[in-house]
N, C-alpha and C positions, 0 to 999 in steps of 0.2 A: 860501355859503362856498366858496372855492376850495380843492380838496383835491389835494395832490400825488399824482402817479401812482406806481405801484409801482416803476418803474425809477429815478425820482428819489429815492425813499426808500432804495432799495438802494444807490445811489451814496453817499448821505449816511452810512449806517450802516457801510459798508465791508465787508470780507471776513469779519468775525467772525460776522455773523448773516446768515442767508438769509431775506429778507422773503417771506412765503408768500401773504398775502392781506389785504385790507381787512376789519377786524373790526367797525368801527362809526365813527360820526361824532357828536361832541357839540359843545357850544357853545365849548369851549376847545381843540378839536383833533380830529384823526382818529387812530384807533388801528388799527395794523397788527399782524398775527400774524406772528412770526418764530421761526426755530429757530437756536440756537447751533450753529455748524458742528462744533465739537469735542466739546462735552458732550452735544449733542443735545436739551437741554430747551427747551421753548417759552417765549417771553417776549412781552410786548407792547411795541410801539414807538409811543409817543405823539408825534404830530407837530403842531407849531403851524403852521397854514396861512400862506402868505406874506402874504395880505391881513390876517390877524389879527396877524402878527408886526410889521406896520407900526405897531401901537399900542404905545407904550412901556409903558402901563399893563398891557396884557394879557400882554406879553412878561415883565414883572416878575412877574406872577402865576404864569406858567408856570415861571419860574426858582425861585420860592419853593416851588411844588409839588414840584419836583425836589429841592431841597436839604432841605426838611423831610421829605419822604418817605424820603429817604436816611438821615436821622438817626434814624428810628423803626424798631425791630426788634420787631415784635409779630405774633403769628399772625393778628390780626384787623385789621391795617393793610396796605394795598397797599405792597409794598416797591418802592423805586426803586433801581436799580443804577448808572445812569450818565446823564449829561446833557451834550450837546455841541451845537455849531452847526457844520455842515459844508455845503458846497455851497449855502449860503444857506438851509438848513433847520435849525430848532431842534427837537431831539427828545430824549426821555428813554426809557431802557430800564426796564421795570417788570415786576412779576409779571403774568402773563397769567391772568386769572380766567375760566374757562369757565362761563358761565351768565348769568342775568339780573341787571339791577339790581333793587333792591327796588321801585322805581317801576314797572318793567315787570311785576313779580310782582303788584303791587296792581291794575294795570290789566287783568290777565288775567280770563278768565271764571270761573275757579274761586276760591272764597273761600279766603284764606290761613288755615290752621289756627292756632288760638290757640298751641299749643306751639311752632310755628315762629316766630311773632312774638315770643314770650317769649325764645326762644333768641337771636334776632337782637338784642333789646334788651340781654340780658346780655352778649353778645359785643361789641357796639359800645360799650356803657358801659364795659366793661373796657378797650377800646382807647382811649377818651377819657381814662380815669383814667391810663393809661400816658402819654399825651401831656401831660396836665395836670401830672403830676409832673415833667415835663421843661420846664415853663413854656410850653407850646404850647396855645393855644386855637384850635380848628378854625374856628369861626364860620360854617360852612356845612353843617351836618348836615341832610341831607334825603334822601328816598328814592333819588333818582338818584345820590347819592354813596355808597350802600351797595350793594356787590356781593355776589351770592350764588354761591358756588362750587358747582357741581352735583356735583362729584366728592366733596367732603368734607362738604358741607352748611354750611360755615362762612360767616358774614357778615364782609365786610371793608370798612373805612372807606377812602374814596379822596378825592383832591383837597384838598390842604392849600394851594391857591393863594392864599387870602385869610386864612390863619391868622395869629394874632397871637402873637409871641414876647415873653414878659415880659422887660423890661429893654432891649428894642430899640426904637429910634425908629420911629414909624409911617411907612411909606413911601407913596408915591402910588399907592394901589390903587384909589381911587375919586375922583370929583370932590369938592371940598371940601363938607363938610356932608351928604354922602350917606351913608345907612346901608349898612353892609357886611353882606351876607347874602342870604337868600332870603325874601321876604315870605310869611307863613303859617307859617314855622318859626322866625323870629327871636324871641328873648326881647324883652320890652317895652323894656328898657334898650338893647338892641342896635338895635331899630327907631328909637329916639330918638337914635341916633348917640352914645350914652354909652359909657363905659368898661365892658368886659365881662371876665369871668373864666370859669372852667370851668363855673360854674353856668348860664351862657347856653347852653353846649353841651348840658347836661343837659335844659334847657327844650326845645331843638330836638329832641332824641331822644325825649323824652316826647310831643311833638307828633306825631312820626312814628308812635310806638306807638299813640297815641290814634286817629290817622287809620286805621291799619291794623285796629285792633280795633273801633272804633266806626263806621267807614264814612264819616267826614268829619272835618274839622279841629275842634279844640276851640273851643267858643263863646268869643268875646272877653270877658274879665273874668268868666267863669263861676266860681261858687264850687266848692269841692272836692266838696261833696256832690252838686251837679248833675252834675259830670263823672263821678263814680262811678256815679250812676244811669244816665247815658247808656251807659257801658261795660257795666254789668250788664244793661241792656235788650238791647243788641246781642249780648252774649255771656253768656247766663244761666249758663254753667258757670264763669264767673269769679267767685271769691269776693270779698266786699266788702273783706276785708283786702288782697287782692292788687290790686284795682282802686284802692284808696286809696293804696297804695304806688306804683303806676304813675303816678298823676297828681300826686304830690307835687312834682316839678320844674316843674309848670305854674303854681305860685304866681307872682303878679304881682311880688312883691318878692323879690329874690335871697336875702335873709336868711331868707325863709320856705321856701326850697327845701333839699333835702339839700346839705350843705356840700361834699361830694365825690362822685365816682362810686363810690368804695368804700362810702361811707355809704348811697348809694342802693341799691347791689347788696346790701348787708347787709340792708336793709329789705325788698327784694324776696325775698331768701332766706328771711327769717323768715316772710314772708307765704305763701310757697309750701309751707312745711313744715306737715304736719298737726299741729294743736295736741294737746298731751298731755292726756288725760282721766283725772283721778285715779281715777274709778270703775272704769276698765278695769284698773287695777293693783291693786285691793284684794286680790284673791286672791294676787297675787305678793308683795305686802308681807307677807301672813300667813305666807308660806313662807320668804322669804329675809330676812336681817338688813339693817339700814340700810347697813352697809358694803358688803355684796354688791350691794345695789341701786345704790349710787353707782358701783360698778365697772361694772355693766351699763349704766347710763344716762349716765354721765359727770357731771361736776360742774355742768353746765348743764341737767340734766333730759333727758328722753327726746327722741329725734329720729328720726322715722320718715319716710324719703323715699318718695314715691309710687312705685309699681312702674314707672310709665312715665317716671320722671325721667331726664333725659339722662345718658349715661355721662360724668361730669365728673371731672377729676383735679385734686388739690391737691398741691403739692410743699412740704414743710416746710423750715425752715432746716436746713442741713447742720451736723453737729457737726464742728468743725475740730480736728484732731489734729496736733501739731507746730507749726512756725513758718513759715507761708507768706510768700513774698517779695512779696505783694501783698494787697489787701483781699479775702480769700477769702469774706467773708460775702456778697458779691454774686454768687457763683457759682450759687446756685439760679436766679437770674433768667436766666442764660445757659443753664443746663441746660434751663429751660423753652423758651428760644428755639430749641433744637435739636428740640423736639417737632414731630412731623408726625402728623396724624390717622391712626388705624388702625382696623381693624374693632373694634367695641364700645367704642371710646374716641375720641370726636370733639372733646371740649372740654378745655381746661386752664384752671384758675383762675390769674390773674396773681399773681406773687409779691408784688406790692404789696398786693393784697387780703389775702393771708395774713399778711404782715408787719404790716399795720395792725391786725389783730385777735389776733395771737398773744400769749399771756399770759406766755410764758417764752422765753428764747433757744433752749433745746433742749427742746422739749415731749416728754413721755412719749407712748407710743403711745395711752394713753387720752385725754390732752389733744389729741393730733393727731386722733383719731377724732372727738371732740366738735367741734373747729373745722371739720374737713372736713364734718361733718354740717351745721353752721350755714351753710357756704358752698354747700350743696346738692351736695357731691361724694361720689359713691359710692366713689371710690378716692382714696388718698393715698400719697405716697412719703416715707419716712424715709431719710436718707442721711448719710454721713460722708465727709470728705476727710482722708486722712493724708499728711503731708509728711515724707519721710525722705530727706535729702540731695537729689539731683537728681530724685527720683522722687516722683510723687503717685499715690495710690491712691483711687479713688472707689468706694464701696460703697453700694448702695441696695436697699431692699426695697419692693415694691408691696403695698399692703394693700387689701382689699375688705371693707367692713363690719367692719373691725377685725381681720380675719384675714390673715396673711401669705400672699400668693399666689405671688410670685416674688421671687428675690433675684439680683443681678448685681454683679460687681466687675470693674474694669479699671484698669490702671496705665499711666503714660506719663511722658514727660519734662516736668518743671516748666517752664512758660512756652513750650512748644512744641507740646504735644499735648493740651491741655485739651479742645478741641472733639472730637477723635477719641475720647478717653476717654469723654466724655459720650455720643457716639453709640453706642459699644460697650455702655455700660450700658443705654441706652434699648432697644437690640436685645435685651439679655438680659432686660429686663422685658417686652418685647413683641416676639416674633420677627418680626412683620409690619413692624416699623419700618424705614423707609428714610430716611437723612439727606438734608437739603437740599443743593443744589449749592454753596452759598456759605458761607464761613467766617464765624463770628460773633465770633471772638476772634483776635487777631493771633498769628503764629508766630515772633516775633522774639526770643524768650527771655524770662526772668522780668522784666527791666527794661521791656521793651516792653509786656508784659501789665499790669504795675503802672501804667505810664503811661496805658494805655487805660482801666483801671478808674478811675484818678484823674480822667481827662478826662471820663468818663461822669458821675462824681459832681459835678464842677465844672459840667458842662453843666446838670444837674438843678437845681442851686441858683442858676443864672443867672450864674455867674462865667465869662464867655465868654473873658476873656483867659487865665486859667489853663487853661481847656479847650483853647484854641488852642495854647498852648505844649506841653501834654501830648500832644495829637493829633500835633503836629509831631514829637515824639520817637518816637511810634509809627510814623509813616510812614518816618522815617529808618531804623528797625530792620526794618520789614517793608514794603518798597515796593509789594508786590503786594496789600496789604490794602485792598480796594476800599471797604468800609464806612468805614474810618478816613479815607481820602482824601476821601470825600464829606462826612463830618461835619466834617472840617477846613475844607472850603469853606464849610459852613454857619456855623460859629462865626466864621470870618474875616469873613464878611459882616456879622455882628452887631457885631464889634468896629470894623470900618471899612466902613460901608454904601456908601461911595463907590467 
């Protein structure tokens, strides 16, 4: 593969970034490490080599990776910030992840610990669930497309170049009749060139997990019991319940797999929690009444997380006070998007998983604790947003094991300072918190924010024309909102593929 030299890449990206070094070379391009000259943060510049760019099919995959990566804002998905072609070089600017791919980690001499593999599965499944809710099926989940950030320990999903967007026509990404994906990880229906949905991605991730835990790929058409025995032999410390939950997406028929990533994660969470043993509570029942016992254990029974469980956080739906000028119920999702890993708190549960299992719109602290426990989260956040005239006030409390640890409050201008308010609250909950460099919400006033949230909702339900119109309104109000510009390009391509 012909790789562009450093000087050529520097001319292409222009003065905004300083290209520092070649970081790596893969089948779909070379990755360079670069520094933003003004802000100072490090980014990756992924370049499509000239000899590869001559292929219309591969260039289209590169464009799709850029537009889809730009449309997804999740802590476990590699972010794409920009995509251009200059000086005959096509490149995209994306998150720089310092560390190995999961494939490199598996090829290393040291065996990957079980807890690290399980964390990777949870995080990538969460990322897939986020993409699936937006109508995007990755179709190429494999170890080399999972990056491991050595600074935070997070796993990130990369390369949406052959992803399928529901409601969009299939473009020429392969030769007619060819299966799209990577053999060994594709679901049976995908290998047969059939129509796929999110359950195919879950099959691929389960195959990655099986390979990592069992030392090799799952046997073709093996029954579930045989797969569980293989995992239990390779990893004796893995419980039968957890091994069974892990291999569930490997079922040959899609209808026999978990229906969604959230459903699979819930099953994994239940399997990881220590079962409640009635005999252990006999003395307690003799001392406290039934009402007090329900208060201690929650309505769903006792939940005791292992001592070595990861420091995971769940954010509950915010109570909305006053009349917001936009769909404020979506704000917890963007509050989560501002999250950055800090000491003792490295994982956050997606709001989609919380919303899918929440029993009431505004859960009590006891209900929130029970849900957090089911999700395997030691910490949870309860919050409220109050709207009074042009001002909003966000107040949140961080709980650990049902006990309030810290509270924080911040206020700002409605439709202009939501991101800043969220960052100040995060900093109050965790002093070590540092905000990311990019805005996740527009600053063009209440109408722009309302348009953006409406556009996001339209995109998730596959209404690309409405999403295009709403994103256009956003960009007119906030021309510097990079995420909005890139998402507009994505939905415009779905409305008019030509």
